[in-house]
C-alpha positions as MATLAB code, in Angstrom:
seq = 'MEPERAVLSDEVVQAAVGGSRPALNITLEALARRVPAMVAARLSPTPHQWGAVDDIAQNVLLGLTKALPGLTHPTVAGLRALLSGIVTRQVARFLKRDPGGARVQPSVRSLDSTVASFSHSAAVGELLSGSGPSPHTAEGFYLRSFATLDIQQAKCDVTQAVQRDPRHALAWRRLVSLCVLKQDFDEALRAVQELGALWRDEGEQARLEGGVYLTWRKYDLAIDRYSRAIQIHPDDTSASCGRACARLCQRDYPGAVEDSTQEVIHNPASECHWPLFRRATALWAAGRGANAANDYREFRQQIRRASCADARLFLVLQDQARSLDQAGRTQDAQAARQEAEEVLKAARQSVSPESWLARIFDCLGDQLTPDKLVGCADRRDPARVCEAYYYAGEACLLRGKLDQAREFFEQCVATDLVLEPGKAMPLPMNEYHLARWRLDRWAGAGDTGSGPTADQGRARE';
ca = [
     -29.551  -17.662   -8.209;
     -25.826  -16.905   -8.493;
     -24.896  -13.605  -10.109;
     -23.624  -13.741  -13.644;
     -19.820  -14.043  -13.715;
     -17.655  -11.435  -15.352;
     -16.230  -12.610  -18.636;
     -12.853  -11.385  -19.806;
     -12.054  -10.461  -23.380;
      -9.237   -8.681  -25.095;
     -11.455   -5.598  -25.394;
     -12.145   -5.531  -21.646;
      -8.404   -5.908  -20.875;
      -7.520   -3.122  -23.286;
     -10.093   -0.835  -21.670;
      -8.863   -1.685  -18.185;
      -5.262   -0.920  -19.225;
      -6.514    2.345  -20.638;
      -7.941    3.378  -17.289;
     -11.624    2.391  -17.589;
     -12.989    1.829  -14.087;
     -15.859   -0.452  -15.173;
     -13.420   -2.539  -17.235;
     -11.050   -2.760  -14.247;
     -13.916   -3.951  -12.058;
     -14.813   -6.666  -14.592;
     -11.157   -7.738  -14.774;
     -10.719   -7.946  -10.995;
     -13.997   -9.844  -10.546;
     -13.037  -12.351  -13.253;
      -9.580  -12.985  -11.800;
     -10.256  -12.778   -8.050;
     -11.553  -16.303   -7.825;
      -8.413  -17.704   -9.416;
      -5.893  -15.966   -7.254;
      -6.162  -18.012   -3.966;
      -5.884  -21.262   -5.868;
      -2.947  -19.953   -7.911;
      -1.220  -18.920   -4.708;
      -1.876  -22.303   -3.167;
      -0.615  -24.060   -6.269;
       2.651  -22.097   -6.257;
       3.130  -22.245   -2.536;
       2.210  -25.912   -1.951;
       1.577  -24.839    1.638;
       2.424  -26.867    4.644;
      -0.351  -27.034    7.260;
       1.354  -24.154    9.060;
       1.365  -21.856    6.014;
      -2.345  -21.856    5.158;
      -2.913  -18.624    7.072;
      -0.643  -16.797    4.595;
      -2.528  -17.703    1.480;
      -5.181  -14.989    1.906;
      -2.545  -12.323    2.678;
      -0.582  -13.244   -0.421;
      -3.718  -13.354   -2.568;
      -4.718   -9.829   -1.503;
      -1.238   -8.548   -2.198;
      -1.397  -10.151   -5.653;
      -4.627   -8.351   -6.475;
      -3.219   -5.018   -5.281;
      -0.064   -5.597   -7.298;
      -2.127   -6.437  -10.380;
      -4.136   -3.229  -10.063;
      -0.921   -1.163   -9.859;
       0.859   -3.028  -12.747;
      -2.107   -3.129  -15.129;
      -1.579    0.292  -16.702;
       1.887   -0.809  -17.763;
       0.801   -4.053  -19.421;
       2.736   -4.245  -22.719;
       0.389   -6.734  -24.409;
      -3.174   -5.782  -23.375;
      -4.816   -9.078  -24.137;
      -6.272  -11.849  -21.970;
      -3.105  -13.927  -22.619;
      -0.947  -10.981  -21.634;
      -2.980  -10.380  -18.526;
      -2.696  -14.007  -17.454;
       1.070  -13.896  -17.920;
       1.246  -10.728  -15.827;
      -0.878  -12.287  -13.096;
       1.243  -15.476  -13.088;
       4.406  -13.411  -12.689;
       2.939  -11.415   -9.792;
       1.772  -14.566   -8.017;
       5.252  -16.128   -8.492;
       6.996  -13.054   -7.064;
       4.672  -12.692   -4.074;
       5.007  -16.354   -3.141;
       8.785  -16.186   -3.576;
       8.858  -13.139   -1.316;
       6.842  -14.972    1.321;
       9.101  -18.066    1.167;
      12.223  -15.913    1.687;
      10.670  -14.722    4.957;
       9.150  -18.020    6.069;
      10.743  -20.918    4.130;
       9.594  -23.638    6.429;
       6.325  -22.280    7.780;
       7.968  -21.837   11.136;
       5.030  -19.956   12.636;
       2.308  -22.157   13.981;
      -0.861  -21.755   11.902;
      -3.736  -24.206   11.643;
      -4.317  -27.108    9.384;
      -7.596  -26.304    7.651;
      -9.253  -29.720    7.394;
     -12.056  -28.494    5.152;
      -9.542  -27.549    2.436;
      -7.429  -30.695    2.655;
      -9.470  -32.513    0.019;
      -8.874  -29.726   -2.513;
      -5.168  -29.038   -1.730;
      -4.223  -32.463   -3.086;
      -5.781  -31.496   -6.422;
      -4.110  -28.092   -6.827;
      -1.225  -29.552   -8.835;
      -3.710  -30.528  -11.558;
      -4.823  -27.578  -13.657;
      -8.142  -29.216  -14.599;
      -9.038  -29.633  -10.917;
      -8.178  -25.977  -10.253;
     -10.312  -24.823  -13.142;
     -13.186  -26.975  -11.983;
     -12.935  -25.554   -8.467;
     -12.961  -21.977   -9.674;
     -15.715  -22.498  -12.235;
     -18.154  -23.430   -9.535;
     -18.784  -26.921  -10.979;
     -16.561  -28.627   -8.364;
     -17.317  -28.510   -4.641;
     -20.758  -27.274   -3.790;
     -20.973  -23.451   -3.534;
     -22.864  -23.987   -0.272;
     -19.848  -25.457    1.544;
     -17.371  -23.348    3.540;
     -14.958  -23.423    0.605;
     -17.624  -22.290   -1.774;
     -18.655  -19.300    0.293;
     -14.970  -18.380    0.946;
     -14.147  -18.401   -2.752;
     -17.340  -16.525   -3.606;
     -16.225  -13.703   -1.317;
     -13.470  -12.930   -3.837;
     -15.873  -12.853   -6.775;
     -17.575   -9.593   -5.823;
     -16.418   -6.034   -5.335;
     -19.340   -5.421   -2.957;
     -17.621   -5.475    0.468;
     -20.860   -6.131    2.341;
     -21.712   -9.092    0.072;
     -18.195  -10.480    0.412;
     -18.455  -10.118    4.199;
     -21.783  -12.013    4.198;
     -20.290  -14.804    2.091;
     -17.195  -15.281    4.223;
     -19.373  -15.138    7.388;
     -21.287  -18.111    5.939;
     -17.973  -19.832    5.405;
     -16.856  -19.577    9.127;
     -20.319  -20.540   10.289;
     -20.084  -23.739    8.201;
     -16.522  -24.492    9.272;
     -15.309  -22.631   12.346;
     -11.778  -24.001   11.732;
     -11.534  -22.402    8.266;
      -8.586  -20.111    9.022;
      -8.493  -18.581    5.526;
     -12.098  -17.507    5.891;
     -11.466  -15.995    9.355;
      -8.463  -14.083    7.994;
     -10.609  -12.783    5.075;
     -13.301  -11.794    7.517;
     -10.841   -9.693    9.497;
      -9.904   -7.728    6.368;
     -13.506   -7.189    5.310;
     -14.567   -6.109    8.781;
     -11.809   -3.507    8.838;
     -12.833   -2.238    5.423;
     -16.411   -1.939    6.712;
     -15.057   -0.321    9.938;
     -16.653   -3.051   12.001;
     -13.659   -3.010   14.353;
     -15.190   -4.873   17.281;
     -16.182   -7.701   14.976;
     -12.732   -7.626   13.367;
     -11.116   -8.077   16.827;
     -13.452  -10.996   17.591;
     -12.395  -12.649   14.312;
      -8.732  -12.110   15.229;
      -9.342  -13.889   18.561;
     -10.846  -16.797   16.700;
      -7.778  -16.931   14.517;
      -5.553  -16.767   17.536;
      -7.255  -19.784   19.019;
      -6.636  -21.669   15.807;
      -3.078  -20.517   15.143;
      -1.860  -20.624   18.765;
       0.563  -17.919   17.757;
       0.407  -14.872   20.063;
       2.714  -12.884   17.855;
       0.668  -13.262   14.745;
      -2.507  -12.495   16.674;
      -0.883   -9.392   18.155;
       0.170   -8.206   14.659;
      -3.389   -8.499   13.351;
      -4.776   -6.741   16.430;
      -2.320   -3.965   15.825;
      -3.617   -3.561   12.285;
      -7.198   -3.287   13.511;
      -6.302   -0.745   16.173;
      -4.247    1.284   13.686;
      -7.139    1.572   11.231;
      -9.399    2.384   14.190;
      -6.948    5.208   15.034;
      -6.263    3.889   18.522;
      -2.596    4.414   18.038;
      -1.351    3.646   21.572;
      -3.082    0.271   21.462;
      -1.758   -0.360   17.971;
       1.825    0.344   19.105;
       1.348   -1.944   22.115;
       0.169   -4.870   19.999;
       2.757   -4.368   17.267;
       5.476   -4.223   20.002;
       4.322   -7.508   21.336;
       4.380   -9.024   17.878;
       7.944   -7.762   17.271;
       8.968   -9.074   20.702;
       7.846  -12.558   19.706;
       8.914  -12.411   16.031;
      11.753   -9.815   15.805;
      12.053  -10.210   12.056;
       8.396   -9.557   11.365;
       8.633   -6.711    8.843;
       4.866   -6.209    8.659;
       4.725   -5.498   12.386;
       7.624   -3.026   12.089;
       5.821   -1.382    9.170;
       2.584   -1.107   11.173;
       4.275    0.316   14.243;
       6.140    2.864   12.059;
       2.810    3.909   10.577;
       1.247    4.297   14.030;
       4.180    6.408   15.173;
       3.959    8.540   12.052;
       0.275    9.120   12.893;
       1.359   10.275   16.366;
       3.985   12.628   14.812;
       6.753   10.518   16.399;
       9.007   10.878   13.411;
      12.236    9.541   14.949;
      10.311    6.462   16.176;
       8.847    5.969   12.721;
      12.336    6.172   11.227;
      13.595    3.573   13.710;
      10.823    1.093   12.847;
      11.097    1.717    9.129;
      14.835    1.071    9.364;
      14.075   -2.342   10.876;
      11.737   -3.003    7.993;
      14.522   -2.119    5.504;
      17.049   -4.292    7.330;
      14.890   -7.404    7.352;
      13.720   -7.121    3.750;
      15.764   -8.721    0.945;
      17.894   -6.066   -0.740;
      15.990   -6.579   -4.018;
      12.624   -6.046   -2.459;
      13.061   -3.221    0.083;
      12.040   -0.365   -2.212;
       8.657    0.307   -0.582;
      10.140    0.329    2.931;
      12.687    2.860    1.650;
       9.838    4.968    0.191;
       7.964    4.958    3.541;
      11.110    5.621    5.575;
      11.909    8.665    3.433;
       8.682   10.327    4.569;
       9.632    9.877    8.219;
      13.178   10.994    7.616;
      12.079   14.125    5.845;
       9.624   15.017    8.625;
      12.296   14.274   11.226;
      14.478   16.978    9.652;
      16.872   14.561    8.016;
      16.352   15.683    4.421;
      19.729   14.408    3.138;
      18.926   10.916    4.353;
      15.430   11.143    2.890;
      16.953   12.134   -0.453;
      19.215    9.089   -0.364;
      16.286    6.763    0.242;
      14.316    8.348   -2.642;
      17.359    7.959   -4.900;
      17.779    4.293   -4.014;
      14.037    3.692   -4.440;
      14.129    5.233   -7.920;
      17.144    3.123   -8.832;
      15.362   -0.046   -7.749;
      12.000    0.476   -9.470;
      13.418    2.187  -12.631;
      10.156    3.939  -13.538;
       8.603    7.270  -12.781;
       6.735    7.582   -9.506;
       5.827   10.066   -6.763;
       9.348    9.421   -5.479;
      10.589   11.653   -8.291;
       8.370   14.461   -7.114;
       9.410   13.968   -3.518;
      13.135   13.895   -4.338;
      12.659   17.098   -6.286;
      11.002   18.728   -3.284;
      13.530   17.480   -0.737;
      16.377   18.816   -2.895;
      14.607   22.206   -3.178;
      14.256   22.296    0.627;
      17.971   21.513    0.960;
      18.852   24.282   -1.541;
      16.943   26.828    0.518;
      18.714   25.739    3.676;
      22.094   25.852    2.002;
      21.326   29.363    0.703;
      20.541   30.464    4.258;
      23.855   29.010    5.382;
      25.712   30.959    2.744;
      26.653   27.851    0.767;
      25.550   29.205   -2.580;
      27.460   26.719   -4.736;
      26.098   23.707   -2.869;
      22.596   25.204   -3.105;
      22.964   25.587   -6.858;
      24.073   21.910   -7.198;
      21.028   20.765   -5.228;
      18.700   22.779   -7.464;
      20.357   21.436  -10.574;
      19.912   17.849   -9.423;
      16.257   18.626   -8.568;
      15.580   20.001  -12.024;
      17.291   17.029  -13.708;
      15.179   14.575  -11.666;
      11.941   16.342  -12.547;
      12.817   16.634  -16.220;
      13.751   12.983  -16.594;
      10.605   11.835  -14.776;
       8.422   14.071  -16.920;
       9.904   12.740  -20.171;
       9.300    9.131  -19.124;
       5.515    9.315  -18.608;
       2.490    9.831  -20.856;
       1.520   13.504  -21.179;
      -2.011   12.710  -20.044;
      -1.050   10.656  -16.991;
      -1.608   11.739  -13.397;
       2.084   11.732  -12.678;
       2.693   14.040  -15.685;
       0.220   16.526  -14.208;
       1.953   16.425  -10.830;
       5.363   16.948  -12.495;
       3.975   19.813  -14.670;
       2.537   21.537  -11.630;
       5.810   21.301   -9.710;
       7.670   22.506  -12.824;
       5.352   25.510  -13.221;
       3.758   24.155  -16.396;
       0.351   23.595  -14.797;
      -1.319   25.785  -12.225;
      -2.075   24.311   -8.792;
      -5.816   24.984   -9.288;
      -5.766   23.057  -12.494;
      -3.990   20.137  -10.856;
      -6.692   20.010   -8.213;
      -9.311   20.247  -10.949;
      -7.812   17.266  -12.743;
      -8.211   14.989   -9.738;
     -11.082   12.497   -9.935;
     -13.303   13.443   -6.988;
     -14.407    9.812   -6.745;
     -10.816    8.839   -5.866;
      -9.947   10.230   -2.429;
      -6.273    9.321   -2.793;
      -5.979   11.427   -5.926;
      -7.714   14.377   -4.257;
      -5.348   14.131   -1.304;
      -2.319   14.015   -3.628;
      -3.625   16.936   -5.681;
      -3.996   19.248   -2.654;
      -0.579   18.262   -1.319;
       1.424   18.790   -4.559;
      -0.590   22.019   -5.253;
       0.538   23.269   -1.845;
       4.166   22.354   -2.549;
       3.986   24.124   -5.949;
       2.750   27.252   -4.254;
       5.408   27.003   -1.571;
       8.132   26.740   -4.213;
       6.943   30.068   -5.687;
       6.641   31.876   -2.405;
       2.808   31.918   -2.432;
       2.555   31.091    1.234;
      -1.122   31.829    1.811;
      -2.166   29.625   -1.099;
       0.233   26.918   -0.015;
      -1.252   26.924    3.489;
      -4.759   26.675    2.091;
      -3.886   23.725   -0.111;
      -2.135   21.914    2.755;
      -5.116   22.482    4.984;
      -7.449   21.036    2.303;
      -5.167   18.020    2.001;
      -5.334   17.402    5.767;
      -9.113   17.984    5.664;
      -9.443   14.846    3.455;
      -8.698   13.000    6.724;
      -6.964   10.291    4.627;
      -4.557    9.098    7.250;
      -4.091    5.676    5.619;
      -4.070    4.653    2.027;
      -7.590    3.532    1.111;
      -8.378   -0.113    0.216;
      -5.093   -1.667    1.303;
      -4.966   -5.190    2.691;
      -2.573   -3.921    5.377;
      -2.668   -0.446    6.834;
      -0.127    1.921    5.101;
       0.297    5.613    5.557;
      -1.080    8.071    3.079;
       2.189    9.889    2.812;
       0.881   13.101    1.202;
      -1.554   13.607    4.117;
       1.285   13.251    6.655;
       3.666   15.552    4.762;
       0.980   18.263    4.422;
       0.251   18.020    8.159;
       3.942   18.227    8.875;
       4.235   21.377    6.738;
       1.439   23.011    8.667;
       2.923   21.931   12.011;
       6.231   23.560   11.055;
       4.414   26.731   10.100;
       2.730   26.801   13.536;
       6.059   26.028   15.213;
       7.700   28.947   13.396;
       5.261   31.301   15.075;
       3.524   32.146   11.809;
       6.404   34.386   10.812;
       5.651   34.066    7.134;
       8.900   32.225    6.404;
       7.032   29.088    5.525;
       7.593   25.445    6.557;
      11.098   24.980    5.100;
      12.468   21.510    5.776;
      16.098   21.483    6.707;
      16.439   24.741    8.568;
      19.450   24.488   10.840;
      20.599   21.248    9.131;
      22.493   22.611    6.155;
      25.540   20.605    7.171;
      23.681   17.297    7.176;
];
């Protein structure tokens, strides 16, 4: 018997927007089955572009999760409009990178019969409702894998799909992602090899292998495979992003800056905000605080809403002010502190008083104690816990409480959250890397008690 499907209602959407985890789960479960078909309908993929549908669908779901708290009209109709816009933007972004499907990817014969119907809304609805093609076909099991939040069940479903149709490239790609989430890395690599045989694209296979090795923390192998992918497809921003992350994990901050810069260069100007955000971390850790501040400023200008970039820019500017003081440039130091305070004040005024960002801003602004910030973090959310320890450490460092700062940074690193959890592609957990960098600088200073100040010796930057 198939499990009962989640049913959306205005009440469920309102609760999800308000932060209810059960309501969010219901919302994602109800929408997940629609997304691959919506992507296919917008993309009208050539046979060579089918391999991208699953990647785009996963990015859509991640984007929806992030955008949901800001939904202006928290109704089912408003949610569908939001989802439609995210799908449109993600497909447009893909087409800018790959307008003609230049990379060789397989024609998935088992989906050909349904692709022709995707332009008809009734046929799409029939497919997703389960009353169309049999749920026991490869397509049925593949779609069912999106209808559950249980990773093991989704993995079982998509395994059934590839067993029924070994040429179902979308199912193989989905299986790679689920195996990585389950940390079944050997099985993930076997699935990538199956995809490679279908795609006949060594560069794309190398990129996926790099992602598996990166999550597996085999950084040398990850860098090797990403390098091969970049050699074959020099404009592959996802490979540059992955190699930058691997180098960040190895503390090769200049190398991470170099790769992140390539990611910025090859992204459209209107869509390079996240590459800027990631590059800023590497720049800061490489001792190039002024350049990091510029990336955070540009990021803030592009997204035009409060984010952790406001907190980071505040901290970078405070670091710069300390360095300028040490260089005797008192007036410049005062200007840096004034900008930092203005950034934090504007960000704090633009968010809800009860939001997580508000608590971070309050802690940095000495309106909330570091212990209380940590106490506010949901222990079921490892990313929040990691963020809490990091910003608590920075708040202590700002106030000269070096022992407490060190303890919070150590607790942040102890979360072992090297990568952001639950992402379709491996991305760095920036707070973890910044906390580790602070501790490294402390150790490098010989434990003199001066603290891990960022731009020491670079006041003229």
